[in-house]
C-alpha positions, 0 to 999 in steps of 0.5 A: 795198453799203456799207449792207449791210456796215455792217449786217453789222458792227452784227449781229456787234457785237450778237451779240458783246455778247450773248455777252459778257453771257451769259458774264459772267452765267454766271461770276457765277452760278458764283462765287455758287454757290461762295461759297454752298457755301463759306458752307454748308460753313462753317456746317455746320462751325460747327454741328458745332463748336458741337455738339462744344462742347455735347457735353462728355461727361466721364469722371471718377475719384472715391474711393468715399467721395465718393458717397452710395450711398443716392442711387444708382439702378441702371440695370437695363434691358438696352436702356438699358445697351446705349445707355450702352455705345455712347455711353460705352464708356470708362465700362464699360472703366474701371469694370471695370478699376478693380474688377479692380485693386482686387480684385487689390491688395485695396485699402482705398479703392474707385475709382469712375468717372462719366460726365457727360452735360452739360445745357449747363453748362461747368466751369473749365479745369484747370491740372493737365492739358491738355484737362481741366476741374476738378471737386470731390468732397465729404467729410463736412466739405465739399469734400475734393479735386479731380478732373480730368475728361478730355473723351471725344473724338469724331469731328467727322463723327459729332458730330450723331449722338453729340449725339442719342444723348447726349440720348436716353440722358440722357432715358431714364436720367432717365425710368427714375429718375422712373418707378421712384420713381413705381412705388414710391410707388404701391405704398405707396398701393395697400397703404394702400387695400387696408386699407379694409374694409366700405366701403359704396360698392363702385362708388367703391372699385372705381374707385379700385382700377382707377385706381391699378392702371392708373397703376401699370402705366403707371409701369413703366419701358418704354424702348420706350414712351419711345423711340417718339413715337407710343406716348408720345403715346398714353400721354399721352392715357391719363394725361390721361383718368385725371387727369380721373377722379382729379379727379372721384373726389377731388371726390366725396371732398371733398364727402362729407367736408365733408358730415359737418359737417352731421350733428348731434345724434348720440349716442355710438354714432351718432358712432362709426359716422359716425367709421368711415365718415369714416375711409374717405373720409379715407383715400381723399381723401389717397390720391387727392391723392397719386395726382394728384401721381403723375399729374403726375409721370408726365405730365412723364416721358412728355413727357421734360421737353419740358413743364415740371414747373410746367405739369404740376403747375399743377392741384395747388394748386387741388385742394390748397386744396379738400382743405384746405377739406374737412379744416377742416370735418371737424376742426371737426365733430370738435371739436364732437362731442368737446366735446358728448360729453365725450370726452377723447382724452388719457385715452381716456375719455368722461363717462357720460351719460343713464341710464348717468350716473344709474346711476353717479352715486353710485359717482362720488361715491365714486370719480371714475373711475366717472363715465367710460367707456373709449374704444378706442384705435382710436376715439381714433386716428381722432378724432385723425387726422381732427381734425389732418388732414394736409398735402397732399404737397409736389411737387418742381419740380426738373426732372432732365431739365434737369440734368447726368446723372451715370452711376456705374460701380461693381462692374461695374454702372451707376448714375444719381446724381440731382442736387439731389434731396431 
């Protein structure tokens, strides 16, 4: 009986120990969960605060004379304008208010407003206004004055959404700028190649026309494409394919131009004929090199700056060297022909040779000018152009996607002011 009671006591003690340990474990688990939740909340709070600190969208008032109008690009896309309005409605309100005030007072100095979507840069604290930072505006003789920029306040609960929206708006604004520039330059390129007439290789000519037309179509700013990853990737695939096609067409032009150096023992009529043909290839070569640069710029734009300009332009130095090599060979060929055929490009003349020289030998003794024949201005221009060649267009490596985006409100309209552009 005594052993039975002792056994019961041992069992009860063991059960008590198990219950105590279980409750202690549950308590520790609960405490850990609370601590983890607190750390998570703290991390989220710190993340929100960091986002808020990074998102310092500024609204700045400036005199109109501090802005170079020639640098402004008008924001025209209605969807993009709506996004800017959603992000910085204060800019629209301030801009319109300034316009009305100026018109009402008939003031001589127009007031502009600009919103700055930062790319991580911080400005020094202002000593004049609480919660403001100090900026500068420039006149003809350098720094002309100071401007106080007041931070646009945001609710911390929506900071992440605002940051995402700001990045989206900034990318779209820069994208419109790049694409409008590319579109305008492709228009000039297209006008140049339409002047090429009587080109023997119609298949080559049609390929060049088609290539420029396709790229120009893509260069039209379309926010739906830039804003849709699937569509953007499709367009990037297309531009990569057209880049290869452009490289092939440029390579053919380089080889053909270099081939003129092998044409020797030409009389003047033969040289003039070859000169006209070389001019067509000369124009195509320059055009395709320009197109290759526009393709690199467009690729960078479609990547929205995620791929650096250096990477997008990586192929260009190689093909610039190939172009220059072909031009050097063409130049030496012209120098040889001009010397052989006794052409004077400064006087638009050439010395009479062969039977023509014999006929005018005696008149030439009386009048020195009779020893020479005139050369047309068109022919001289082609010789000079092809002999001098051209310097392949420089490509700008300034990445505006990595710069602060300045949006100007002027006369009730919005403009983008690119930074550090040539």
